C-alpha positions as semicolon CSV with decimal commas, in nm:
position;residue;x (nm);y (nm);z (nm)
1;X;-5,126;-12,019;10,697
2;X;-5,176;-12,342;10,535
3;X;-4,825;-12,368;10,378
4;X;-4,675;-12,257;10,733
5;X;-4,913;-12,525;10,897
6;X;-4,773;-12,775;10,664
7;X;-4,368;-12,730;10,714
8;X;-4,400;-12,721;11,075
9;X;-4,586;-13,065;11,046
10;X;-4,337;-13,194;10,767
11;X;-4,016;-13,052;11,006
12;X;-4,138;-13,280;11,292
13;X;-3,934;-13,580;11,208
14;X;-4,146;-13,807;11,428
15;X;-4,532;-13,826;11,526
16;X;-4,596;-13,742;11,890
17;X;-4,648;-14,119;11,951
18;X;-4,264;-14,240;11,950
19;X;-4,086;-13,899;12,012
20;X;-3,968;-14,005;12,342
21;X;-3,794;-14,231;12,198
22;X;-3,591;-14,043;11,988
23;X;-3,452;-13,792;12,235
24;X;-3,146;-14,033;12,284
25;X;-3,077;-13,966;11,896
26;X;-3,087;-13,601;11,954
27;X;-3,298;-13,528;11,640
28;X;-3,376;-13,146;11,602
29;X;-3,711;-13,167;11,458
30;X;-3,620;-12,823;11,293
31;X;-3,304;-12,911;11,104
32;X;-3,382;-13,256;10,958
33;X;-3,111;-13,190;10,642
34;X;-2,881;-13,157;10,920
35;X;-2,954;-13,523;11,084
36;X;-2,650;-13,794;11,004
37;X;-2,738;-14,130;10,812
38;X;-2,735;-14,329;11,143
39;X;-3,005;-14,068;11,313
40;X;-3,213;-14,096;11,008
41;X;-3,228;-14,449;11,003
42;X;-3,309;-14,458;11,387
43;X;-3,555;-14,210;11,381
44;X;-3,708;-14,411;11,044
45;X;-3,710;-14,763;11,259
46;X;-3,860;-14,597;11,542
47;X;-4,131;-14,431;11,351
48;X;-4,189;-14,742;11,170
49;X;-4,235;-14,911;11,528
50;X;-4,504;-14,658;11,601
51;X;-4,669;-14,748;11,278
52;X;-4,718;-15,095;11,326
53;X;-4,778;-15,091;11,731
54;X;-4,948;-14,763;11,783
55;X;-5,312;-14,709;11,708
56;X;-5,384;-14,862;11,397
57;X;-5,262;-15,200;11,566
58;X;-5,489;-15,116;11,841
59;X;-5,784;-15,060;11,595
60;X;-5,711;-15,346;11,368
61;X;-5,723;-15,577;11,686
62;X;-6,041;-15,427;11,775
63;X;-6,214;-15,463;11,440
64;X;-6,052;-15,823;11,432
65;X;-6,198;-15,922;11,768
66;X;-5,854;-16,022;11,889
67;X;-5,894;-15,730;12,175
68;X;-6,211;-15,518;12,297
69;X;-6,271;-15,194;12,316
70;X;-6,383;-15,137;12,668
71;X;-6,387;-14,757;12,758
72;X;-6,337;-14,402;12,633
73;X;-6,220;-14,385;12,280
74;X;-6,147;-14,746;12,201
75;X;-6,495;-14,831;12,293
76;X;-6,613;-14,593;12,024
77;X;-6,375;-14,804;11,790
78;X;-6,537;-15,102;11,928
79;X;-6,893;-14,935;11,797
80;X;-6,713;-14,859;11,467
81;X;-6,739;-14,490;11,510
82;X;-6,384;-14,416;11,370
83;X;-6,340;-14,045;11,271
84;X;-6,097;-13,872;11,050
85;X;-5,988;-13,655;11,359
86;X;-5,922;-14,006;11,499
87;X;-5,643;-14,110;11,289
88;X;-5,442;-13,784;11,200
89;X;-5,213;-13,880;11,446
90;X;-5,129;-14,228;11,272
91;X;-5,096;-14,068;10,888
92;X;-4,835;-13,831;11,061
93;X;-4,656;-14,096;11,202
94;X;-4,599;-14,240;10,882
95;X;-4,581;-13,936;10,611
96;X;-4,445;-13,684;10,873
97;X;-4,225;-13,904;11,065
98;X;-4,087;-14,236;10,886
99;X;-4,122;-14,111;10,501
100;X;-3,964;-13,788;10,579
101;X;-3,652;-13,962;10,757
102;X;-3,651;-14,210;10,478
103;X;-3,651;-13,934;10,199
104;X;-3,404;-13,721;10,395
105;X;-3,196;-14,019;10,417
106;X;-3,211;-14,117;10,041
107;X;-3,157;-13,751;9,912
108;X;-2,843;-13,692;10,116
109;X;-2,656;-14,052;10,158
110;X;-2,755;-14,262;9,871
111;X;-2,424;-14,225;9,701
112;X;-2,172;-14,488;9,833
113;X;-2,401;-14,606;10,102
114;X;-2,595;-14,908;9,936
115;X;-2,662;-15,094;10,311
116;X;-2,815;-14,753;10,439
117;X;-3,053;-14,705;10,132
118;X;-3,154;-15,075;10,171
119;X;-3,285;-15,055;10,505
120;X;-3,406;-14,736;10,423
121;X;-3,640;-14,897;10,130
122;X;-3,737;-15,175;10,348
123;X;-3,882;-14,931;10,620
124;X;-4,063;-14,710;10,308
125;X;-4,198;-15,020;10,136
126;X;-4,372;-15,127;10,509
127;X;-4,504;-14,780;10,573
128;X;-4,652;-14,718;10,222
129;X;-4,786;-15,076;10,266
130;X;-4,957;-14,975;10,636
131;X;-5,088;-14,638;10,453
132;X;-5,253;-14,790;10,129
133;X;-5,371;-15,139;10,337
134;X;-5,569;-14,888;10,568
135;X;-5,667;-14,575;10,317
136;X;-5,657;-14,729;9,976
137;X;-5,524;-14,459;9,716
138;X;-5,233;-14,256;9,905
139;X;-4,924;-14,050;9,806
140;X;-4,660;-14,264;9,688
141;X;-4,490;-14,080;9,415
142;X;-4,497;-13,745;9,555
143;X;-4,472;-13,859;9,949
144;X;-4,272;-13,692;10,170
145;X;-4,173;-13,386;9,967
146;X;-4,283;-13,143;10,187
147;X;-3,911;-13,025;10,274
148;X;-3,896;-12,936;9,883
149;X;-4,207;-12,776;9,887
150;X;-4,452;-12,997;9,777
151;X;-4,737;-12,972;10,039
152;X;-4,984;-13,130;9,868
153;X;-4,888;-13,428;9,722
154;X;-5,078;-13,599;9,461
155;X;-5,264;-13,971;9,558
156;X;-5,157;-14,296;9,363
157;X;-5,399;-14,556;9,322
158;X;-5,369;-14,860;9,518
159;X;-5,244;-15,074;9,221
160;X;-4,991;-14,867;9,162
161;X;-4,887;-14,865;9,522
162;X;-4,822;-15,204;9,565
163;X;-4,669;-15,233;9,267
164;X;-4,406;-14,962;9,399
165;X;-4,415;-15,148;9,711
166;X;-4,228;-15,443;9,561
167;X;-4,007;-15,239;9,351
168;X;-3,833;-15,070;9,647
169;X;-3,799;-15,404;9,850
170;X;-3,650;-15,539;9,501
171;X;-3,417;-15,255;9,502
172;X;-3,344;-15,307;9,896
173;X;-3,243;-15,623;9,842
174;X;-3,006;-15,558;9,537
175;X;-2,866;-15,272;9,763
176;X;-2,822;-15,482;10,051
177;X;-2,644;-15,778;9,836
178;X;-2,360;-15,536;9,771
179;X;-2,025;-15,612;9,956
180;X;-1,905;-15,447;10,245
181;X;-1,632;-15,246;10,060
182;X;-1,887;-15,049;9,856
183;X;-2,027;-14,890;10,142
184;X;-1,875;-14,553;10,280
185;X;-2,045;-14,588;10,644
186;X;-2,189;-14,929;10,747
187;X;-2,503;-14,947;11,000
188;X;-2,433;-15,094;11,347
189;X;-2,624;-14,999;11,617
190;X;-2,807;-14,745;11,510
191;X;-2,981;-15,004;11,328
192;X;-3,224;-15,080;11,633
193;X;-3,395;-15,380;11,448
194;X;-3,055;-15,623;11,330
195;X;-2,789;-15,431;11,426
196;X;-2,649;-15,400;11,071
197;X;-2,705;-15,770;10,987
198;X;-2,790;-15,718;10,609
199;X;-2,866;-16,068;10,562
200;X;-3,184;-16,059;10,822
201;X;-3,272;-15,737;10,617
202;X;-3,273;-15,914;10,286
203;X;-3,444;-16,222;10,447
204;X;-3,748;-15,957;10,608
205;X;-3,774;-15,790;10,227
206;X;-3,824;-16,122;10,113
207;X;-4,112;-16,203;10,362
208;X;-4,262;-15,868;10,309
209;X;-4,279;-15,897;9,921
210;X;-4,399;-16,256;9,968
211;X;-4,702;-16,038;10,236
212;X;-4,796;-15,778;9,945
213;X;-4,800;-16,049;9,674
214;X;-5,051;-16,281;9,858
215;X;-5,254;-15,936;9,962
216;X;-5,370;-15,961;9,610
217;X;-5,513;-16,306;9,669
218;X;-5,875;-16,183;9,555
219;X;-5,741;-15,999;9,234
220;X;-5,493;-16,216;9,109
221;X;-5,539;-16,581;9,293
222;X;-5,261;-16,775;9,079
223;X;-5,024;-16,464;9,007
224;X;-5,025;-16,358;9,320
225;X;-4,958;-16,708;9,498
226;X;-4,700;-16,762;9,224
227;X;-4,531;-16,446;9,321
228;X;-4,556;-16,472;9,684
229;X;-4,378;-16,831;9,665
230;X;-4,107;-16,694;9,462
231;X;-3,995;-16,436;9,724
232;X;-4,051;-16,756;10,012
233;X;-3,813;-16,916;9,818
234;X;-3,559;-16,671;9,951
235;X;-3,639;-16,701;10,310
236;X;-3,434;-16,882;10,555
237;X;-3,577;-17,036;10,862
238;X;-3,198;-16,941;11,011
239;X;-3,248;-16,550;10,984
240;X;-3,391;-16,380;11,305
241;X;-3,746;-16,247;11,281
242;X;-3,750;-15,865;11,250
243;X;-3,906;-15,712;11,536
244;X;-3,989;-15,354;11,704
245;X;-3,750;-15,390;12,027
246;X;-3,826;-15,209;12,301
247;X;-3,625;-15,143;12,644
248;X;-3,740;-15,115;13,011
249;X;-3,697;-14,765;13,019
250;X;-3,918;-14,481;13,022
251;X;-3,964;-14,344;12,693
252;X;-3,865;-14,663;12,523
253;X;-4,128;-14,915;12,635
254;X;-4,318;-15,172;12,450
255;X;-4,616;-14,933;12,268
256;X;-4,895;-15,174;12,431
257;X;-4,728;-15,171;12,748
258;X;-4,712;-14,799;12,736
259;X;-5,066;-14,765;12,592
260;X;-5,249;-14,976;12,921
261;X;-5,017;-14,813;13,180
262;X;-5,156;-14,482;13,110
263;X;-5,486;-14,607;12,998
264;X;-5,601;-14,875;13,176
265;X;-5,936;-15,074;13,089
266;X;-5,928;-14,906;12,755
267;X;-5,855;-15,211;12,590
268;X;-5,939;-15,580;12,680
269;X;-5,904;-15,876;12,480
270;X;-6,167;-15,992;12,261
271;X;-6,396;-16,285;12,365
272;X;-6,377;-16,507;12,030
273;X;-5,979;-16,451;12,055
274;X;-5,980;-16,578;12,423
275;X;-6,218;-16,816;12,347
276;X;-6,053;-16,987;12,035
277;X;-5,739;-17,029;12,227
278;X;-5,957;-17,163;12,543
279;X;-6,083;-17,438;12,317
280;X;-5,774;-17,561;12,113
281;X;-5,589;-17,564;12,449
282;X;-5,330;-17,345;12,288
283;X;-5,010;-17,308;12,491
284;X;-4,979;-16,978;12,388
285;X;-5,284;-16,875;12,597
286;X;-5,080;-16,737;12,915
287;X;-4,822;-16,560;12,673
288;X;-5,103;-16,374;12,501
289;X;-5,360;-16,332;12,719
290;X;-5,314;-16,176;13,099
291;X;-5,512;-16,361;13,382
292;X;-5,825;-16,157;13,467
293;X;-5,976;-16,049;13,796
294;X;-6,085;-16,440;13,861
295;X;-5,759;-16,551;13,784
296;X;-5,874;-16,702;13,455
297;X;-5,885;-16,599;13,099
298;X;-6,178;-16,415;12,938
299;X;-6,269;-16,141;12,660
300;X;-6,505;-15,914;12,585
301;X;-6,783;-15,969;12,280
302;X;-6,799;-15,670;12,076
303;X;-7,112;-15,573;12,281
304;X;-6,961;-15,589;12,611
305;X;-6,774;-15,234;12,732
306;X;-6,682;-15,099;13,090
307;X;-6,608;-15,427;13,238
308;X;-6,255;-15,414;13,412
309;X;-6,242;-15,778;13,495
310;X;-6,186;-15,915;13,152
311;X;-5,820;-16,017;13,058
312;X;-5,553;-15,762;12,954
313;X;-5,297;-15,826;12,637
314;X;-5,060;-16,077;12,795
315;X;-4,703;-16,091;12,869
316;X;-4,560;-16,181;12,542
317;X;-4,712;-15,859;12,364
318;X;-4,730;-15,611;12,629
319;X;-4,485;-15,654;12,875
320;X;-4,240;-15,329;12,912
321;X;-3,959;-15,479;12,660
322;X;-4,193;-15,739;12,473
323;X;-4,099;-15,772;12,096
324;X;-4,350;-15,654;11,861
325;X;-4,344;-15,870;11,506
326;X;-4,264;-15,694;11,217
327;X;-4,197;-15,976;10,984
328;X;-4,157;-16,317;11,072
329;X;-4,041;-16,691;10,968
330;X;-4,394;-16,809;11,085
331;X;-4,564;-16,548;10,879
332;X;-4,359;-16,676;10,595
333;X;-4,480;-17,033;10,600
334;X;-4,857;-16,924;10,665
335;X;-4,811;-16,724;10,367
336;X;-4,692;-17,040;10,207
337;X;-4,935;-17,285;10,325
338;X;-5,221;-17,034;10,185
339;X;-5,051;-16,971;9,839
340;X;-4,994;-17,337;9,788
341;X;-5,337;-17,383;9,859
342;X;-5,433;-17,160;9,612
343;X;-5,248;-17,349;9,356
344;X;-5,408;-17,705;9,472
345;X;-5,075;-17,802;9,582
346;X;-5,256;-17,970;9,952
347;X;-4,955;-18,169;10,040
348;X;-4,728;-17,842;10,020
349;X;-4,982;-17,650;10,197
350;X;-5,033;-17,881;10,473
351;X;-4,626;-17,948;10,547
352;X;-4,647;-17,528;10,570
353;X;-4,892;-17,496;10,766
354;X;-4,772;-17,735;11,012
355;X;-4,415;-17,581;11,006
356;X;-4,585;-17,215;11,064
357;X;-4,806;-17,348;11,394
358;X;-4,485;-17,501;11,551
359;X;-4,264;-17,155;11,439
360;X;-4,549;-16,953;11,618
361;X;-4,545;-17,161;11,908
362;X;-4,150;-17,176;11,972
363;X;-4,159;-16,786;11,900
364;X;-4,420;-16,696;12,179
365;X;-4,368;-16,935;12,410
366;X;-3,995;-17,016;12,370
367;X;-4,024;-17,400;12,404
368;X;-4,141;-17,672;12,118
369;X;-4,482;-17,727;12,010
370;X;-4,630;-17,948;12,286
371;X;-4,715;-18,317;12,112
372;X;-5,063;-18,302;12,210
373;X;-5,133;-17,947;12,055
374;X;-4,935;-18,073;11,752
375;X;-5,136;-18,374;11,696
376;X;-5,461;-18,150;11,753
377;X;-5,368;-17,858;11,541
378;X;-5,042;-17,924;11,376
379;X;-5,086;-18,217;11,177
380;X;-5,284;-18,148;10,899
381;X;-5,307;-18,356;10,534
382;X;-5,407;-18,315;10,230
383;X;-5,712;-18,397;10,314
384;X;-5,757;-18,195;10,603
385;X;-5,592;-17,866;10,523
386;X;-5,820;-17,574;10,455
387;X;-5,814;-17,170;10,373
388;X;-6,011;-17,116;10,730
389;X;-5,756;-17,359;10,958
390;X;-5,446;-17,144;10,773
391;X;-5,654;-16,790;10,858
392;X;-5,751;-16,888;11,181
393;X;-5,382;-16,995;11,316
394;X;-5,220;-16,723;11,123
395;X;-5,504;-16,479;11,316
396;X;-5,339;-16,603;11,642
397;X;-4,968;-16,612;11,540
398;X;-4,959;-16,268;11,467
399;X;-5,174;-16,085;11,720
400;X;-5,082;-15,710;11,757
401;X;-4,948;-15,726;11,408
402;X;-5,236;-15,547;11,149
403;X;-5,242;-15,875;10,938
404;X;-5,520;-16,017;11,140
405;X;-5,756;-15,762;11,012
406;X;-5,604;-15,758;10,673
407;X;-5,669;-16,111;10,637
408;X;-6,018;-16,127;10,759
409;X;-6,115;-15,888;10,494
410;X;-5,933;-16,040;10,180
411;X;-6,085;-16,382;10,311
412;X;-6,365;-16,367;10,567
413;X;-6,206;-16,580;10,797
414;X;-6,185;-16,595;11,092
415;X;-6,609;-16,612;11,082
416;X;-6,629;-16,281;11,304
417;X;-6,963;-16,173;11,369
418;X;-6,976;-15,750;11,394
419;X;-7,082;-15,568;11,699
420;X;-7,488;-15,607;11,682
421;X;-7,520;-15,282;11,889
422;X;-7,351;-15,068;11,611
423;X;-7,517;-14,858;11,336
424;X;-7,451;-15,056;11,018
425;X;-7,386;-15,436;11,233
426;X;-7,114;-15,483;10,988
427;X;-6,720;-15,439;11,063
428;X;-6,574;-15,144;10,882
429;X;-6,324;-15,225;10,566
430;X;-6,064;-14,931;10,603
431;X;-5,994;-14,620;10,769
432;X;-6,139;-14,284;10,660
433;X;-5,919;-14,001;10,505
434;X;-5,714;-13,799;10,786
435;X;-5,843;-13,499;10,900
436;X;-5,542;-13,277;10,782
437;X;-5,558;-13,422;10,428
438;X;-5,935;-13,309;10,389
439;X;-5,861;-12,977;10,528
440;X;-5,523;-12,908;10,347
441;X;-5,445;-13,101;10,045
442;X;-5,655;-13,037;9,771
443;X;-5,489;-13,337;9,558
444;X;-5,647;-13,582;9,866
445;X;-5,860;-13,869;9,717
446;X;-6,094;-13,810;10,031
447;X;-6,319;-14,104;10,155
448;X;-6,545;-14,060;10,451
449;X;-6,723;-14,427;10,399
450;X;-6,524;-14,682;10,638
451;X;-6,733;-14,959;10,440
452;X;-6,593;-14,840;10,112
453;X;-6,356;-15,142;10,047
454;X;-6,010;-15,094;9,946
455;X;-5,904;-15,214;9,594
456;X;-5,761;-15,549;9,679
457;X;-6,035;-15,633;9,861
458;X;-6,250;-15,781;9,612
């Protein structure tokens, strides 16, 4: 019975949270081994969209107080009640969706298809990254082997997983740097993200390399900064941002929009986030935050709930076709600012920060940064730049991407105050082990305590 359950789960190419989006690709969940490389790549990309834009993103935003849990399940998350059953689907989206697709593609199409392999390895790195950020030790070396009969993969230490992520990205860059003539098949429209633009994929890979180098800021402050900057030296402002792409068609909507459409009032904007935007006269406010019932902008404190009058997430992040950022130039510049600051290079840090803020405003609003806002928030110097300023603005720039919560765990910024009505009056530091892993994987590293920090969170 146990083996049958895991086989069925593994054969479900995609998790339920994004299954509708795969209908047009005609994936047969009972025969993933028969799927074509284009179908598997599209499936892996859509699974990755679900990983970065689904329940984990909502939980992260609530814990980081960018959003607020207002009703039902999201309200309990805002009270820091997060159980192993709550996140089982999110685990499955990664391990039984994205990673099954990528593993199958690698097994069947690795010969003569370096572009497919390179894109696949970037997606693998991204999904392993989310998994280890939220669960710590996770399956890596034995991941996604259910189709080969391994239903109980061993868990790898987080330190080794992050090393593996860097190796995947290095390999991806090598694959994507091959000439077109080296490919039997060349990705095109099946690559939902970049439509086959391999230079854009390489650029994104370097940004993600910098992200996971910088993740180790508390483990190795100097080494992590140096490694991040080495990757960022290869990032170009001329390449497009990496986004999850959505369409104004049922089953293909932006996931925040889709969630709010069917679960109105479950989640609202967070008071800390909205107040920060209002206090700084941020031009991104009407793009990130919708008007409330009084035609203003308001959010809920962690202790507040069941209030339908507060603002919802705004049109830049929660309309039907809003792209969800996965790896952006503004993120790259924020990482550069932080890394340079750790190395004592304040002039370089300030310059990177100023560029990051301007790039974020342009990405979100479509317009250049207003002069007044630039003078107030994006004109830092060697004497004024601080880590808190860098992280606070990055927190705004990457709303909906889980990085806000990750950065808070690493740095303590923004200076959030936990829900004082919660049991421990402290913000959780991880997610609990998936219920299915506890029940069916004897090799799982089971962690119930959501206040137990992951390895990189020193």
